[in-house]
TILUMSE-541329 format. One line per 5 residues: their letters; for each residue x, y, z of C-alpha. Coordinates in nm, 3 decimals, always signed. Example, Ala and Ser with C-alpha at 12.3 -4.5 7.8 and 13.67 -1.06 7.14 Angstrom:
2
AS = +1.230 -0.450 +0.780 | +1.367 -0.106 +0.714
END
This chain:
517
XXXXX = +4.289 -1.262 +0.547 | +4.052 -1.533 +0.409 | +3.765 -1.527 +0.183 | +3.493 -1.532 +0.479 | +3.693 -1.224 +0.673
XXXXX = +3.711 -1.046 +0.336 | +3.318 -1.083 +0.240 | +3.233 -0.941 +0.571 | +3.502 -0.654 +0.516 | +3.294 -0.591 +0.200
XXXXX = +2.970 -0.602 +0.362 | +3.080 -0.341 +0.599 | +3.211 -0.142 +0.295 | +2.854 -0.124 +0.184 | +2.725 -0.010 +0.511
XXXXX = +2.567 -0.325 +0.581 | +2.472 -0.319 +0.940 | +2.215 -0.600 +1.007 | +2.223 -0.928 +0.837 | +1.981 -1.236 +0.870
XXXXX = +2.037 -1.588 +0.817 | +2.119 -1.967 +0.939 | +2.444 -2.097 +0.989 | +2.537 -2.444 +0.845 | +2.866 -2.652 +0.768
XXXXX = +2.969 -2.466 +0.439 | +2.882 -2.135 +0.551 | +3.073 -2.126 +0.894 | +3.358 -1.936 +0.835 | +3.115 -1.670 +0.734
XXXXX = +2.937 -1.670 +1.053 | +3.273 -1.677 +1.241 | +3.362 -1.373 +1.053 | +3.052 -1.220 +1.132 | +3.055 -1.264 +1.479
XXXXX = +3.397 -1.100 +1.522 | +3.269 -0.797 +1.323 | +3.212 -0.506 +1.557 | +2.960 -0.324 +1.258 | +2.728 -0.586 +1.167
XXXXX = +2.448 -0.735 +1.396 | +2.387 -1.092 +1.303 | +2.009 -1.215 +1.350 | +1.992 -1.594 +1.328 | +1.622 -1.690 +1.272
XXXXX = +1.469 -2.028 +1.318 | +1.451 -2.132 +0.957 | +1.618 -1.965 +0.629 | +1.271 -1.874 +0.454 | +1.205 -1.681 +0.787
XXXXX = +1.566 -1.502 +0.726 | +1.476 -1.407 +0.386 | +1.142 -1.253 +0.482 | +1.313 -1.076 +0.741 | +1.581 -0.925 +0.511
XXXXX = +1.263 -0.834 +0.282 | +1.092 -0.644 +0.540 | +1.421 -0.480 +0.674 | +1.462 -0.369 +0.287 | +1.142 -0.254 +0.221
XXXXX = +1.147 -0.017 +0.546 | +1.487 +0.098 +0.612 | +1.598 +0.216 +0.239 | +1.869 +0.000 +0.255 | +1.946 -0.317 +0.085
XXXXX = +1.873 -0.620 +0.284 | +2.111 -0.926 +0.359 | +2.058 -1.265 +0.416 | +2.290 -1.572 +0.446 | +2.244 -1.952 +0.422
XXXXX = +2.426 -2.271 +0.380 | +2.445 -2.502 +0.086 | +2.200 -2.749 -0.026 | +1.864 -2.730 +0.194 | +1.984 -2.403 +0.351
XXXXX = +2.000 -2.237 +0.007 | +1.677 -2.419 -0.132 | +1.494 -2.314 +0.149 | +1.545 -1.925 +0.079 | +1.386 -2.006 -0.268
XXXXX = +1.018 -1.878 -0.185 | +1.163 -1.572 -0.009 | +1.394 -1.496 -0.291 | +1.093 -1.510 -0.515 | +0.863 -1.274 -0.273
XXXXX = +1.146 -0.998 -0.319 | +1.144 -1.045 -0.665 | +0.778 -1.017 -0.733 | +0.762 -0.717 -0.507 | +1.058 -0.539 -0.622
XXXXX = +1.259 -0.554 -0.299 | +1.649 -0.506 -0.288 | +1.801 -0.811 -0.092 | +2.140 -0.957 -0.155 | +2.136 -1.342 -0.067
XXXXX = +2.471 -1.499 -0.006 | +2.474 -1.883 -0.001 | +2.785 -2.122 +0.015 | +2.826 -2.414 -0.179 | +3.060 -2.712 -0.179
XXXXX = +3.409 -2.679 -0.281 | +3.483 -2.608 -0.645 | +3.646 -2.960 -0.715 | +3.327 -3.094 -0.599 | +3.077 -2.898 -0.814
XXXXX = +2.894 -3.098 -1.066 | +2.958 -3.445 -0.845 | +2.629 -3.455 -0.665 | +2.812 -3.426 -0.377 | +2.658 -3.397 -0.005
XXXXX = +2.440 -3.062 -0.009 | +2.518 -2.975 -0.347 | +2.277 -2.785 -0.546 | +2.273 -2.563 -0.834 | +2.126 -2.261 -0.667
XXXXX = +2.190 -2.011 -0.919 | +2.015 -2.229 -1.180 | +1.727 -2.292 -0.936 | +1.677 -1.913 -0.866 | +1.750 -1.777 -1.210
XXXXX = +1.429 -1.683 -1.303 | +1.369 -1.503 -0.952 | +1.664 -1.300 -0.932 | +1.794 -0.989 -1.107 | +2.115 -1.146 -1.134
XXXXX = +2.304 -1.416 -0.997 | +2.679 -1.496 -0.936 | +2.876 -1.787 -0.881 | +3.236 -1.704 -0.733 | +3.477 -1.890 -0.916
XXXXX = +3.811 -1.760 -0.753 | +3.897 -1.521 -0.455 | +4.000 -1.278 -0.746 | +3.621 -1.267 -0.817 | +3.508 -1.210 -0.470
XXXXX = +3.507 -0.823 -0.444 | +3.401 -0.768 -0.803 | +3.088 -0.992 -0.739 | +3.010 -0.818 -0.421 | +3.016 -0.475 -0.540
XXXXX = +2.819 -0.556 -0.842 | +2.542 -0.751 -0.665 | +2.487 -0.451 -0.469 | +2.454 -0.231 -0.771 | +2.234 -0.428 -0.943
XXXXX = +1.977 -0.498 -0.649 | +1.964 -0.102 -0.577 | +1.957 +0.025 -0.943 | +1.629 +0.057 -1.156 | +1.344 -0.145 -1.053
XXXXX = +1.497 -0.296 -0.760 | +1.533 -0.660 -0.658 | +1.716 -0.976 -0.541 | +2.054 -1.063 -0.622 | +2.229 -1.404 -0.529
XXXXX = +2.593 -1.461 -0.471 | +2.702 -1.844 -0.453 | +3.046 -1.882 -0.300 | +3.225 -2.233 -0.256 | +3.343 -2.315 +0.066
XXXXX = +3.719 -2.333 -0.062 | +3.725 -1.973 -0.154 | +3.567 -1.871 +0.193 | +3.869 -2.029 +0.357 | +4.131 -1.948 +0.109
XXXXX = +4.359 -1.631 +0.143 | +4.248 -1.343 -0.051 | +4.583 -1.155 -0.222 | +4.615 -0.785 -0.149 | +4.585 -0.730 -0.532
XXXXX = +4.247 -0.853 -0.532 | +4.108 -0.627 -0.239 | +4.051 -0.305 -0.449 | +3.840 -0.439 -0.725 | +3.567 -0.193 -0.834
XXXXX = +3.240 -0.255 -1.017 | +3.257 -0.287 -1.405 | +2.896 -0.178 -1.420 | +2.828 +0.163 -1.543 | +2.626 +0.399 -1.327
XXXXX = +2.267 +0.184 -1.362 | +2.087 +0.463 -1.164 | +2.139 +0.709 -1.444 | +1.831 +0.939 -1.509 | +1.561 +0.818 -1.708
XXXXX = +1.526 +1.004 -2.050 | +1.338 +1.328 -2.028 | +0.950 +1.277 -2.104 | +0.867 +1.483 -2.439 | +0.613 +1.772 -2.413
XXXXX = +0.458 +1.605 -2.696 | +0.373 +1.292 -2.492 | +0.267 +1.495 -2.199 | +0.040 +1.691 -2.430 | -0.106 +1.382 -2.573
XXXXX = -0.177 +1.259 -2.220 | -0.322 +1.600 -2.094 | -0.565 +1.572 -2.403 | -0.674 +1.265 -2.318 | -0.765 +1.378 -1.960
XXXXX = -0.914 +1.695 -2.060 | -1.165 +1.508 -2.303 | -1.260 +1.254 -2.046 | -1.570 +1.332 -1.800 | -1.513 +1.055 -1.545
XXXXX = -1.129 +1.024 -1.492 | -0.974 +0.771 -1.239 | -0.652 +0.740 -1.107 | -0.484 +0.364 -1.043 | -0.181 +0.388 -0.839
XXXXX = +0.047 +0.077 -0.790 | +0.332 -0.016 -0.589 | +0.577 +0.167 -0.841 | +0.480 +0.475 -0.687 | +0.658 +0.423 -0.367
XXXXX = +1.018 +0.471 -0.493 | +0.992 +0.793 -0.667 | +0.770 +0.919 -0.332 | +0.492 +1.033 -0.576 | +0.162 +1.000 -0.359
XXXXX = +0.135 +1.377 -0.252 | +0.184 +1.468 -0.636 | -0.100 +1.210 -0.746 | -0.319 +1.359 -0.470 | -0.223 +1.708 -0.613
XXXXX = -0.346 +1.573 -0.975 | -0.686 +1.394 -0.826 | -0.762 +1.708 -0.673 | -0.705 +1.915 -1.017 | -0.915 +1.676 -1.191
XXXXX = -1.164 +1.577 -0.942 | -1.063 +1.210 -0.992 | -1.117 +0.935 -0.739 | -0.779 +0.751 -0.652 | -0.743 +0.368 -0.634
XXXXX = -0.459 +0.168 -0.537 | -0.317 -0.166 -0.602 | -0.271 -0.404 -0.275 | +0.096 -0.309 -0.287 | +0.005 +0.078 -0.282
XXXXX = -0.232 +0.064 +0.009 | -0.129 +0.311 +0.275 | +0.023 +0.511 +0.030 | -0.257 +0.763 +0.040 | -0.438 +0.906 +0.351
XXXXX = -0.730 +0.677 +0.447 | -0.934 +0.975 +0.546 | -0.863 +1.158 +0.220 | -1.241 +1.192 +0.037 | -1.067 +1.137 -0.284
XXXXX = -0.923 +0.784 -0.201 | -1.157 +0.519 -0.270 | -0.936 +0.183 -0.170 | -0.824 -0.110 -0.354 | -1.013 -0.278 -0.663
XXXXX = -0.988 -0.613 -0.819 | -1.074 -0.953 -0.718 | -1.058 -0.914 -0.354 | -1.085 -0.540 -0.373 | -1.308 -0.286 -0.220
XXXXX = -1.634 -0.211 -0.361 | -1.632 +0.134 -0.368 | -1.329 +0.108 -0.550 | -1.453 -0.154 -0.804 | -1.764 +0.089 -0.874
XXXXX = -1.557 +0.364 -0.961 | -1.363 +0.144 -1.199 | -1.682 +0.043 -1.376 | -1.813 +0.396 -1.403 | -1.485 +0.583 -1.516
XXXXX = -1.412 +0.647 -1.898 | -1.048 +0.721 -1.836 | -0.789 +0.522 -1.590 | -0.466 +0.704 -1.553 | -0.235 +0.411 -1.422
XXXXX = +0.073 +0.511 -1.239 | +0.354 +0.254 -1.134 | +0.127 -0.038 -1.167 | +0.175 -0.348 -1.347 | -0.205 -0.449 -1.403
XXXXX = -0.185 -0.758 -1.207 | -0.477 -1.024 -1.263 | -0.566 -0.960 -0.922 | -0.644 -0.612 -1.009 | -0.871 -0.754 -1.291
XXXXX = -0.849 -0.426 -1.507 | -0.955 -0.648 -1.830 | -1.316 -0.671 -1.633 | -1.352 -0.296 -1.665 | -1.187 -0.225 -2.011
XXXXX = -1.398 -0.443 -2.262 | -1.528 -0.247 -2.531 | -1.282 +0.063 -2.572 | -1.515 +0.315 -2.414 | -1.254 +0.349 -2.138
XXXXX = -0.934 +0.477 -2.227 | -0.589 +0.440 -2.046 | -0.275 +0.647 -1.977 | +0.002 +0.435 -1.874 | +0.292 +0.585 -1.660
XXXXX = +0.585 +0.350 -1.533 | +0.943 +0.372 -1.488 | +0.988 +0.005 -1.632 | +0.933 +0.000 -2.012 | +0.884 -0.375 -1.996
XXXXX = +0.554 -0.318 -1.828 | +0.416 -0.109 -2.099 | +0.167 -0.314 -2.314 | +0.256 -0.616 -2.126 | -0.108 -0.676 -2.015
XXXXX = -0.317 -0.380 -2.132 | -0.278 -0.179 -2.451 | -0.302 +0.207 -2.356 | -0.386 +0.491 -2.547 | -0.105 +0.678 -2.460
XXXXX = +0.208 +0.598 -2.219 | +0.492 +0.763 -2.069 | +0.811 +0.608 -1.941 | +0.933 +0.812 -1.661 | +0.952 +0.893 -1.314
XXXXX = +0.605 +0.945 -1.154 | +0.660 +1.212 -0.930 | +0.837 +1.429 -1.206 | +0.593 +1.322 -1.469 | +0.241 +1.369 -1.283
XXXXX = +0.374 +1.723 -1.145 | +0.426 +1.846 -1.505 | +0.087 +1.692 -1.615 | -0.071 +1.908 -1.308 | +0.062 +2.232 -1.518
XXXXX = -0.157 +2.112 -1.831 | -0.458 +1.954 -1.721 | -0.794 +2.141 -1.694 | -1.004 +2.147 -1.369 | -1.314 +1.880 -1.415
XXXXX = -1.647 +1.853 -1.221 | -1.660 +1.611 -0.931 | -1.841 +1.305 -1.081 | -1.786 +1.049 -0.800 | -1.853 +1.038 -0.436
XXXXX = -1.566 +0.822 -0.252 | -1.635 +0.940 +0.105 | -1.802 +0.619 +0.173 | -1.581 +0.328 +0.096 | -1.767 +0.041 +0.214
XXXXX = -1.540 +0.019 +0.491 | -1.486 -0.323 +0.660 | -1.286 -0.179 +0.984 | -1.435 -0.353 +1.287 | -1.362 -0.267 +1.657
XXXXX = -1.010 -0.487 +1.653 | -0.861 -0.280 +1.387 | -1.006 +0.061 +1.550 | -0.851 -0.076 +1.855 | -0.502 -0.135 +1.706
XXXXX = -0.527 +0.217 +1.564 | -0.640 +0.347 +1.862 | -0.345 +0.221 +2.099 | -0.071 +0.231 +1.840 | -0.166 +0.537 +1.620
XXXXX = -0.026 +0.631 +1.274 | +0.295 +0.545 +1.330 | +0.280 +0.184 +1.385 | +0.402 -0.050 +1.105 | +0.113 -0.274 +1.009
XXXXX = +0.227 -0.624 +0.862 | +0.022 -0.904 +0.742 | +0.028 -1.231 +0.605 | -0.195 -1.349 +0.299 | -0.508 -1.464 +0.328
XXXXX = -0.909 -1.286 +0.407 | -0.725 -1.117 +0.706 | -0.477 -0.926 +0.452 | -0.765 -0.838 +0.235 | -0.962 -0.697 +0.576
XXXXX = -0.652 -0.494 +0.671 | -0.624 -0.369 +0.344 | -0.997 -0.226 +0.299 | -1.031 -0.119 +0.679 | -0.745 -0.009 +0.846
XXXXX = -0.710 +0.377 +0.851 | -0.366 +0.422 +0.724 | -0.251 +0.825 +0.736 | +0.124 +0.764 +0.716 | +0.264 +0.640 +0.391
XXXXX = +0.488 +0.318 +0.404 | +0.314 +0.141 +0.691 | +0.146 -0.137 +0.525 | +0.353 -0.434 +0.468 | +0.264 -0.712 +0.284
XXXXX = +0.328 -1.002 +0.036 | +0.166 -0.892 -0.309 | +0.299 -1.060 -0.637 | +0.403 -1.394 -0.491 | +0.105 -1.415 -0.219
XXXXX = +0.325 -1.600 +0.013 | +0.160 -1.742 +0.324 | +0.435 -1.726 +0.625 | +0.565 -1.394 +0.502 | +0.425 -1.213 +0.804
XXXXX = +0.623 -1.299 +1.107 | +0.974 -1.293 +0.927 | +0.880 -0.980 +0.757 | +0.794 -0.809 +1.108 | +1.134 -0.910 +1.237
XXXXX = +1.296 -0.745 +0.970 | +1.101 -0.422 +1.023 | +1.138 -0.440 +1.401 | +1.499 -0.461 +1.351 | +1.485 -0.142 +1.117
XXXXX = +1.280 +0.075 +1.317 | +1.365 -0.056 +1.689 | +1.146 +0.255 +1.841 | +0.828 +0.181 +1.634 | +0.529 -0.009 +1.709
XXXXX = +0.522 -0.316 +1.493 | +0.157 -0.524 +1.464 | +0.148 -0.847 +1.282 | -0.194 -0.933 +1.163 | -0.207 -1.314 +1.050
XXXXX = -0.449 -1.598 +0.982 | -0.440 -1.921 +1.170 | -0.331 -2.090 +0.860 | -0.050 -1.854 +0.776 | +0.098 -1.831 +1.130
XXXXX = +0.136 -2.230 +1.141 | +0.376 -2.164 +0.833 | +0.617 -1.951 +1.030 | +0.523 -1.954 +1.420 | +0.888 -2.103 +1.486
XXXXX = +0.993 -1.733 +1.472 | +0.844 -1.680 +1.794 | +1.190 -1.820 +1.901 | +1.346 -1.539 +1.692 | +1.125 -1.301 +1.872
XXXXX = +1.240 -1.408 +2.215 | +1.578 -1.428 +2.177 | +1.612 -1.066 +2.036 | +1.365 -0.957 +2.285 | +1.176 -0.756 +1.955
XXXXX = +0.821 -0.626 +2.109 | +0.630 -0.760 +1.801 | +0.241 -0.785 +1.868 | +0.102 -1.055 +1.666 | -0.269 -1.102 +1.632
XXXXX = -0.369 -1.432 +1.509 | -0.725 -1.424 +1.324 | -0.824 -1.747 +1.446 | -1.169 -1.867 +1.243 | -1.046 -2.252 +1.194
XXXXX = -1.017 -2.223 +0.845 | -0.807 -2.120 +0.538 | -1.030 -1.831 +0.504 | -0.956 -1.745 +0.118 | -0.960 -2.119 +0.014
XXXXX = -1.286 -2.163 +0.190 | -1.422 -1.850 -0.020 | -1.305 -1.983 -0.343 | -1.492 -2.283 -0.254 | -1.796 -2.115 -0.256
XXXXX = -1.814 -2.058 +0.123 | -1.905 -2.411 +0.180 | -1.995 -2.494 +0.544 | -1.704 -2.734 +0.580 | -1.419 -2.910 +0.380
XXXXX = -1.115 -3.126 +0.453 | -0.919 -2.897 +0.235 | -1.020 -2.566 +0.439 | -1.058 -2.693 +0.811 | -0.780 -2.603 +1.045
XXXXX = -0.851 -2.895 +1.279 | -0.571 -3.002 +1.561 | -0.455 -2.633 +1.543 | -0.279 -2.538 +1.857 | -0.412 -2.286 +2.134
XXXXX = -0.216 -2.020 +1.997 | -0.185 -1.825 +2.323 | -0.056 -2.125 +2.475 | +0.196 -2.161 +2.199 | +0.331 -1.823 +2.268
XXXXX = +0.382 -1.900 +2.627 | +0.594 -2.218 +2.505 | +0.798 -1.987 +2.347 | +0.820 -1.770 +2.686 | +0.614 -1.523 +2.480
XXXXX = +0.304 -1.345 +2.659 | -0.013 -1.522 +2.510 | -0.372 -1.415 +2.530 | -0.693 -1.532 +2.399 | -0.919 -1.262 +2.328
XXXXX = -1.269 -1.198 +2.142 | -1.349 -0.841 +2.217 | -1.219 -0.511 +2.174 | -1.206 -0.442 +2.551 | -1.004 -0.777 +2.629
XXXXX = -0.768 -0.674 +2.367 | -0.702 -0.336 +2.472 | -0.656 -0.429 +2.830 | -0.375 -0.665 +2.752 | -0.231 -0.484 +2.467
XXXXX = -0.188 -0.179 +2.698 | +0.006 -0.423 +2.942 | +0.253 -0.540 +2.661 | +0.295 -0.198 +2.516 | +0.384 -0.031 +2.811
XXXXX = +0.685 -0.318 +2.904 | +0.774 -0.312 +2.519 | +0.760 -0.696 +2.516 | +0.627 -0.921 +2.228 | +0.288 -1.116 +2.256
XXXXX = +0.033 -1.333 +2.055 | -0.320 -1.253 +2.081 | -0.519 -1.560 +1.965 | -0.838 -1.356 +1.833 | -1.168 -1.605 +1.810
XX = -1.342 -1.546 +1.512 | -1.560 -1.859 +1.508
END
């Protein structure tokens, strides 16, 4: 068995059922072995970055580690943005690249790049396989590292001669040398919990700020229970949008630079922030609200590296969010209600209402990056957790369509709706070919305002600018039809509902060019 066939066998042993990627010269032996596999579905995208985002979206919603495969040189470098995106949002993906033969490494040979060096700062770990003996060990450890602790991407780079060389039987049973990286976090001491509960009891206006870290521990219900106990409004970072029911009166939205006015108002008035699973991103702009020491902070996080990195808390707890919050509930006293969060300054409009009306709470809502992303985060009425998928930490334009593909593969029976901007869609519209080829019933809504909306906002809403205007953009409905996908140009809710009903009934992909000029 050669290295490529053995690699596929190792992926099967890790229960991999889907890989995303793009073939090329050095990696062809792997794709040949993949096509022979009866257990793994190979999704060939139109571009390696699309494959990376698809593996990312698949991992975020399937509960499994994503896998993405690319060739050497430009194939590998085209993955870098997707790798960085997964790293910033703590998504477990194993990226596998082929490289030139070992004898050519370091000679600047055709399509040779040091991909392990290039991605060193945006991976949890990277391996270059230097012998057939190392192959099994590298794959086992890559999955363990990606899935353990604070999850994230791992890269395996394999020279072509190892892929075509036979693997001796004695090297096929290698086990990971890593210890159990998912060992339980140390118990949180009662003393620390009491210190946190005292700060909560002494506060008059407590507020809970939840970040994307709460997803892994399924802590949202416990957090709402604590909020109810102390009558605290709940804010979420962008990465935690959708983790709390929009209809809950304690949930006030996401704060920060592009945040919800109600959430920012609550932060301005509170005297205690209970921060859970958040890294205090500069987009959340907590420093704006914590200036003179009058607002105290309790910080709860599983990752010790996040404590004191941005903000100095008055009390911190390193521990599992769900367990820690559940124990706090038993200690804190009830509070009087101090903030009315029933009005969230909603930014919903008739199109968001139409999407929710037609596809319901089970739909996965995916966004690209831009003003449409904030529009959805502020106003879409999420009721089920885990249904909002977006690029948070890196803010990657072009993330949306690839991620939607991965999510639809993971959940073939669920509606997947991509809401993107005209700028972002131009970065990844080539993946419409993947939608057609795989017959994925993804609904894409392109908010077409002829502008790079967020850039225009940064430029003080200038009426026109060569930097922000999207002149020469195609008619997106016609572009979709060029890919043999249904395309519609719509302006009103009634138009959208009419055509969406048609494609939803047939479960076919479609692009809606939503004119907002």
